NUBABA-909675 format. One record per residue (C-alpha): chain; y, z, x. Coordinates in steps of 0.5 Angstrom, whole numbers, plus 500, padded with zeros to 3 digits. Layout:
(node A, (Y, Z, X)) ...
***
This chain:
(node A, (494, 314, 314)) (node A, (494, 319, 308)) (node A, (491, 326, 309)) (node A, (486, 324, 303)) (node A, (483, 318, 307)) (node A, (483, 322, 314)) (node A, (479, 328, 310)) (node A, (474, 322, 308)) (node A, (473, 319, 315)) (node A, (472, 326, 317)) (node A, (467, 328, 312)) (node A, (463, 321, 313)) (node A, (463, 323, 321)) (node A, (461, 330, 320)) (node A, (455, 327, 315)) (node A, (453, 322, 320)) (node A, (453, 328, 325)) (node A, (449, 332, 320)) (node A, (444, 327, 319)) (node A, (442, 324, 326)) (node A, (435, 327, 325)) (node A, (434, 322, 319)) (node A, (436, 316, 322)) (node A, (430, 311, 323)) (node A, (430, 312, 331)) (node A, (430, 319, 330)) (node A, (424, 319, 325)) (node A, (420, 314, 329)) (node A, (421, 318, 335)) (node A, (418, 324, 331)) (node A, (413, 320, 329)) (node A, (410, 318, 335)) (node A, (410, 325, 338)) (node A, (406, 327, 332)) (node A, (401, 322, 333)) (node A, (401, 323, 340)) (node A, (399, 330, 339)) (node A, (394, 328, 334)) (node A, (390, 323, 338)) (node A, (392, 323, 345)) (node A, (389, 330, 346)) (node A, (382, 326, 346)) (node A, (385, 319, 349)) (node A, (390, 321, 354)) (node A, (388, 320, 361)) (node A, (389, 327, 363)) (node A, (391, 334, 360)) (node A, (397, 333, 365)) (node A, (399, 327, 362)) (node A, (398, 329, 355)) (node A, (402, 335, 356)) (node A, (408, 331, 359)) (node A, (407, 326, 353)) (node A, (408, 332, 348)) (node A, (415, 334, 352)) (node A, (417, 327, 352)) (node A, (415, 325, 345)) (node A, (415, 332, 341)) (node A, (419, 338, 344)) (node A, (425, 333, 347)) (node A, (426, 330, 340)) (node A, (426, 337, 336)) (node A, (431, 340, 341)) (node A, (436, 334, 341)) (node A, (435, 333, 333)) (node A, (435, 341, 332)) (node A, (443, 342, 331)) (node A, (443, 336, 326)) (node A, (438, 339, 322)) (node A, (440, 346, 321)) (node A, (441, 345, 314)) (node A, (434, 343, 313)) (node A, (432, 349, 317)) (node A, (436, 353, 312)) (node A, (432, 351, 306)) (node A, (426, 352, 310)) (node A, (428, 359, 311)) (node A, (430, 360, 304)) (node A, (424, 357, 301)) (node A, (419, 361, 306)) (node A, (422, 367, 308)) (node A, (416, 371, 308)) (node A, (412, 366, 313)) (node A, (418, 365, 317)) (node A, (419, 373, 318)) (node A, (412, 374, 320)) (node A, (412, 368, 325)) (node A, (418, 371, 328)) (node A, (415, 378, 328)) (node A, (409, 376, 331)) (node A, (412, 372, 337)) (node A, (417, 377, 338)) (node A, (411, 382, 339)) (node A, (408, 378, 343)) (node A, (414, 377, 348)) (node A, (415, 385, 348)) (node A, (407, 386, 350)) (node A, (409, 382, 356)) (node A, (412, 389, 358)) (node A, (406, 392, 359)) (node A, (401, 386, 360)) (node A, (397, 385, 366)) (node A, (399, 378, 368)) (node A, (401, 374, 374)) (node A, (407, 370, 371)) (node A, (410, 373, 365)) (node A, (415, 367, 365)) (node A, (409, 362, 364)) (node A, (407, 366, 358)) (node A, (415, 366, 355)) (node A, (415, 359, 356)) (node A, (409, 358, 352)) (node A, (412, 362, 346)) (node A, (418, 357, 346)) (node A, (413, 351, 346)) (node A, (410, 354, 340)) (node A, (417, 356, 337)) (node A, (419, 348, 338)) (node A, (413, 346, 335)) (node A, (414, 349, 329)) (node A, (421, 347, 328)) (node A, (418, 340, 329)) (node A, (415, 340, 322)) (node A, (421, 341, 318)) (node A, (425, 335, 321)) (node A, (418, 330, 321)) (node A, (417, 332, 313)) (node A, (424, 331, 311)) (node A, (423, 324, 311)) (node A, (417, 325, 306)) (node A, (411, 328, 304)) (node A, (407, 321, 303)) (node A, (410, 319, 310)) (node A, (407, 325, 313)) (node A, (400, 324, 310)) (node A, (400, 317, 312)) (node A, (401, 319, 320)) (node A, (395, 324, 319)) (node A, (391, 319, 316)) (node A, (392, 314, 322)) (node A, (392, 320, 327)) (node A, (385, 321, 324)) (node A, (383, 314, 325)) (node A, (385, 315, 332)) (node A, (381, 321, 333)) (node A, (375, 317, 330)) (node A, (376, 311, 335)) (node A, (376, 317, 340)) (node A, (369, 319, 337)) (node A, (366, 313, 338)) (node A, (368, 312, 345)) (node A, (365, 319, 346)) (node A, (359, 317, 343)) (node A, (358, 311, 347)) (node A, (361, 314, 354)) (node A, (356, 320, 354)) (node A, (350, 317, 351)) (node A, (350, 310, 355)) (node A, (348, 314, 361)) (node A, (341, 313, 363)) (node A, (339, 321, 364)) (node A, (342, 323, 357)) (node A, (338, 324, 351)) (node A, (340, 324, 344)) (node A, (338, 331, 343)) (node A, (343, 333, 349)) (node A, (350, 336, 346)) (node A, (355, 331, 346)) (node A, (361, 332, 350)) (node A, (367, 328, 348)) (node A, (373, 325, 352)) (node A, (379, 328, 354)) (node A, (381, 335, 351)) (node A, (375, 334, 346)) (node A, (370, 335, 351)) (node A, (368, 342, 349)) (node A, (362, 341, 344)) (node A, (365, 347, 340)) (node A, (372, 346, 340)) (node A, (372, 338, 340)) (node A, (368, 339, 334)) (node A, (373, 343, 331)) (node A, (379, 338, 332)) (node A, (374, 332, 329)) (node A, (373, 337, 323)) (node A, (380, 337, 322)) (node A, (380, 330, 322)) (node A, (375, 329, 317)) (node A, (378, 334, 312)) (node A, (384, 330, 312)) (node A, (381, 324, 311)) (node A, (377, 326, 305)) (node A, (383, 330, 302)) (node A, (387, 324, 303)) (node A, (384, 317, 302)) (node A, (388, 311, 302)) (node A, (389, 306, 296)) (node A, (389, 300, 300)) (node A, (382, 296, 299)) (node A, (382, 294, 307)) (node A, (384, 301, 309)) (node A, (379, 304, 305)) (node A, (373, 300, 309)) (node A, (377, 303, 315)) (node A, (377, 310, 312)) (node A, (370, 310, 310)) (node A, (367, 308, 317)) (node A, (372, 313, 320)) (node A, (369, 318, 316)) (node A, (362, 316, 318)) (node A, (364, 316, 326)) (node A, (367, 323, 326)) (node A, (361, 326, 322)) (node A, (356, 323, 327)) (node A, (361, 326, 333)) (node A, (360, 333, 329)) (node A, (353, 332, 328)) (node A, (352, 330, 336)) (node A, (356, 336, 338)) (node A, (351, 341, 335)) (node A, (356, 346, 333)) (node A, (354, 350, 328)) (node A, (361, 353, 327)) (node A, (364, 347, 326)) (node A, (358, 344, 321)) (node A, (358, 350, 317)) (node A, (366, 350, 316)) (node A, (366, 343, 314)) (node A, (360, 344, 309)) (node A, (364, 350, 306)) (node A, (371, 347, 306)) (node A, (368, 341, 302)) (node A, (363, 344, 298)) (node A, (369, 348, 295)) (node A, (374, 342, 294)) (node A, (372, 342, 287)) (node A, (376, 349, 286)) (node A, (383, 346, 288)) (node A, (382, 338, 287)) (node A, (378, 339, 280)) (node A, (376, 331, 280)) (node A, (370, 327, 280)) (node A, (371, 325, 287)) (node A, (371, 332, 289)) (node A, (365, 334, 286)) (node A, (362, 327, 289)) (node A, (364, 329, 296)) (node A, (361, 337, 295)) (node A, (354, 334, 293)) (node A, (354, 329, 299)) (node A, (356, 335, 304)) (node A, (350, 339, 301)) (node A, (345, 333, 302)) (node A, (348, 331, 309)) (node A, (347, 338, 311)) (node A, (340, 339, 308)) (node A, (338, 332, 312)) (node A, (341, 335, 318)) (node A, (338, 341, 318)) (node A, (331, 337, 316)) (node A, (332, 333, 322)) (node A, (335, 338, 327)) (node A, (333, 345, 325)) (node A, (329, 346, 332)) (node A, (336, 345, 336)) (node A, (340, 349, 331)) (node A, (335, 355, 331)) (node A, (333, 354, 338)) (node A, (340, 358, 341)) (node A, (339, 363, 336)) (node A, (346, 367, 335)) (node A, (348, 365, 342)) (node A, (350, 372, 343)) (node A, (355, 373, 338)) (node A, (353, 380, 335)) (node A, (353, 382, 342)) (node A, (360, 379, 344)) (node A, (363, 382, 337)) (node A, (360, 389, 339)) (node A, (363, 389, 346)) (node A, (370, 386, 343)) (node A, (370, 392, 339)) (node A, (369, 397, 344)) (node A, (375, 393, 348)) (node A, (380, 393, 342)) (node A, (378, 401, 342)) (node A, (381, 402, 349)) (node A, (388, 399, 347)) (node A, (388, 399, 339)) (node A, (396, 399, 338)) (node A, (399, 396, 344)) (node A, (393, 391, 346)) (node A, (392, 389, 354)) (node A, (399, 385, 353)) (node A, (400, 377, 352)) (node A, (396, 373, 357)) (node A, (392, 379, 360)) (node A, (386, 377, 363)) (node A, (379, 380, 360)) (node A, (372, 379, 360)) (node A, (367, 381, 355)) (node A, (360, 384, 358)) (node A, (354, 382, 353)) (node A, (347, 382, 355)) (node A, (348, 382, 362)) (node A, (353, 376, 362)) (node A, (360, 376, 363)) (node A, (364, 372, 357)) (node A, (372, 370, 358)) (node A, (374, 371, 351)) (node A, (371, 374, 345)) (node A, (369, 367, 341)) (node A, (373, 370, 335)) (node A, (381, 368, 334)) (node A, (382, 375, 331)) (node A, (379, 380, 336)) (node A, (382, 376, 341)) (node A, (389, 377, 338)) (node A, (387, 384, 337)) (node A, (385, 385, 345)) (node A, (391, 382, 347)) (node A, (396, 384, 342)) (node A, (393, 390, 339)) (node A, (392, 391, 332)) (node A, (399, 390, 330)) (node A, (399, 383, 333)) (node A, (392, 382, 329)) (node A, (395, 384, 323)) (node A, (402, 380, 324)) (node A, (397, 374, 325)) (node A, (393, 375, 319)) (node A, (400, 376, 315)) (node A, (402, 369, 318)) (node A, (395, 366, 316)) (node A, (395, 369, 309)) (node A, (403, 366, 308)) (node A, (400, 359, 309)) (node A, (394, 360, 304)) (node A, (400, 363, 299)) (node A, (404, 356, 300)) (node A, (398, 352, 300)) (node A, (395, 355, 294)) (node A, (402, 354, 290)) (node A, (402, 347, 292)) (node A, (394, 346, 290)) (node A, (396, 341, 284)) (node A, (399, 336, 289)) (node A, (395, 332, 294)) (node A, (398, 335, 300)) (node A, (397, 342, 297)) (node A, (390, 340, 296)) (node A, (389, 338, 303)) (node A, (392, 344, 306)) (node A, (387, 348, 302)) (node A, (381, 345, 305)) (node A, (385, 345, 312)) (node A, (386, 352, 311)) (node A, (379, 354, 309)) (node A, (376, 350, 315)) (node A, (380, 353, 320)) (node A, (379, 360, 317)) (node A, (372, 359, 318)) (node A, (372, 356, 325)) (node A, (376, 362, 328)) (node A, (370, 366, 327)) (node A, (366, 363, 332)) (node A, (370, 360, 337)) (node A, (378, 358, 339)) (node A, (380, 365, 342)) (node A, (386, 362, 344)) (node A, (393, 363, 340)) (node A, (399, 362, 345)) (node A, (396, 358, 350)) (node A, (399, 351, 352)) (node A, (397, 345, 346)) (node A, (390, 344, 346)) (node A, (384, 344, 341)) (node A, (385, 351, 338)) (node A, (392, 349, 336)) (node A, (389, 344, 331)) (node A, (386, 350, 327)) (node A, (392, 355, 328)) (node A, (399, 352, 329)) (node A, (398, 346, 326)) (node A, (396, 349, 319)) (node A, (402, 353, 320)) (node A, (407, 348, 322)) (node A, (404, 343, 316)) (node A, (405, 349, 311)) (node A, (413, 348, 313)) (node A, (412, 341, 310)) (node A, (410, 344, 303)) (node A, (418, 346, 302)) (node A, (418, 338, 301)) (node A, (412, 338, 296)) (node A, (415, 344, 292)) (node A, (422, 340, 292)) (node A, (419, 334, 289)) (node A, (415, 337, 283)) (node A, (418, 336, 276)) (node A, (424, 340, 275)) (node A, (426, 341, 282)) (node A, (432, 338, 286)) (node A, (432, 334, 292)) (node A, (433, 338, 298)) (node A, (440, 338, 301)) (node A, (440, 334, 307)) (node A, (433, 331, 307)) (node A, (432, 323, 305)) 
***
């Protein structure tokens, strides 16, 4: 066989190896993993099954396909160097803090850092198949959460002793009224920023938004409600169209009606000890300002004679565990996500990312004090926005005047 033909066959074989991640079966595997992450958090029979499903449908395919997608990862590194470096420094500092941490199982904490790393590497592989496909997966994932919301409402309030004034506890891992409302809030933000074009889908979309909104209202989570309100009212800032103004106006009317109907329940709990918790958290941070207690270290927050097991604030929680350096690194990561989202605000995906970033930022102030735990509700307002930010590389690549990313489809 002539040498030129042999070289051609070798190139074809090499290209086949490199493009394994882009094949239909590989992208289907990745899509199933993403939908499992979004929906099974509520509908999986148990948290153990949810975690096992993530191993089978998300961690495993990412690791299997990673080498074939090394060109894609290189493109992400070149396009989002600041975000990549800040994540590496944050995870590196977290791992280093285990040397002084008071934790029973340092290996478990390292495994969780590995989970986060693989989760973030998953998104370039998934997004390389196209942003429109990623938005479609987010739509269907949000529809799945709407189904979980309806089931939660029926399951909870069908019990004869449950009053409608009782705070809703959802099914699965959205059973916590605050954290569950955050997960559902993310779904609302996604659906309102990425409405479908098909008429039949629009009817399903509208019904899903109403069901998700009812879930948040019945959870009586003031943090989730406030975060949603501000994120939707701010939509015209980056959307600049008639629909965004209508959504902002509808959000204000819904907030006013909700307050009129439920002001007693809203004001009954007062500030929920948040000022006292914040003051106690600052004192604990001051004891170990530069190193923190170390990743995974146990701590309690004494406030008004009550022992709280976390700070009810993402940033102060990170400062307690990882010190001020760790908190600053997370802030840099979060600001890099904002920067990438703002740069893409003229695109549909960038607009949705802006809404998701603002909602998540507000949600972090009231609860979600977990950054490096196993996949859970808190990941929807922390690592999910960070992972989706990597998809913005493909948004920039497909804008006018930009070349298509090499190795993508």
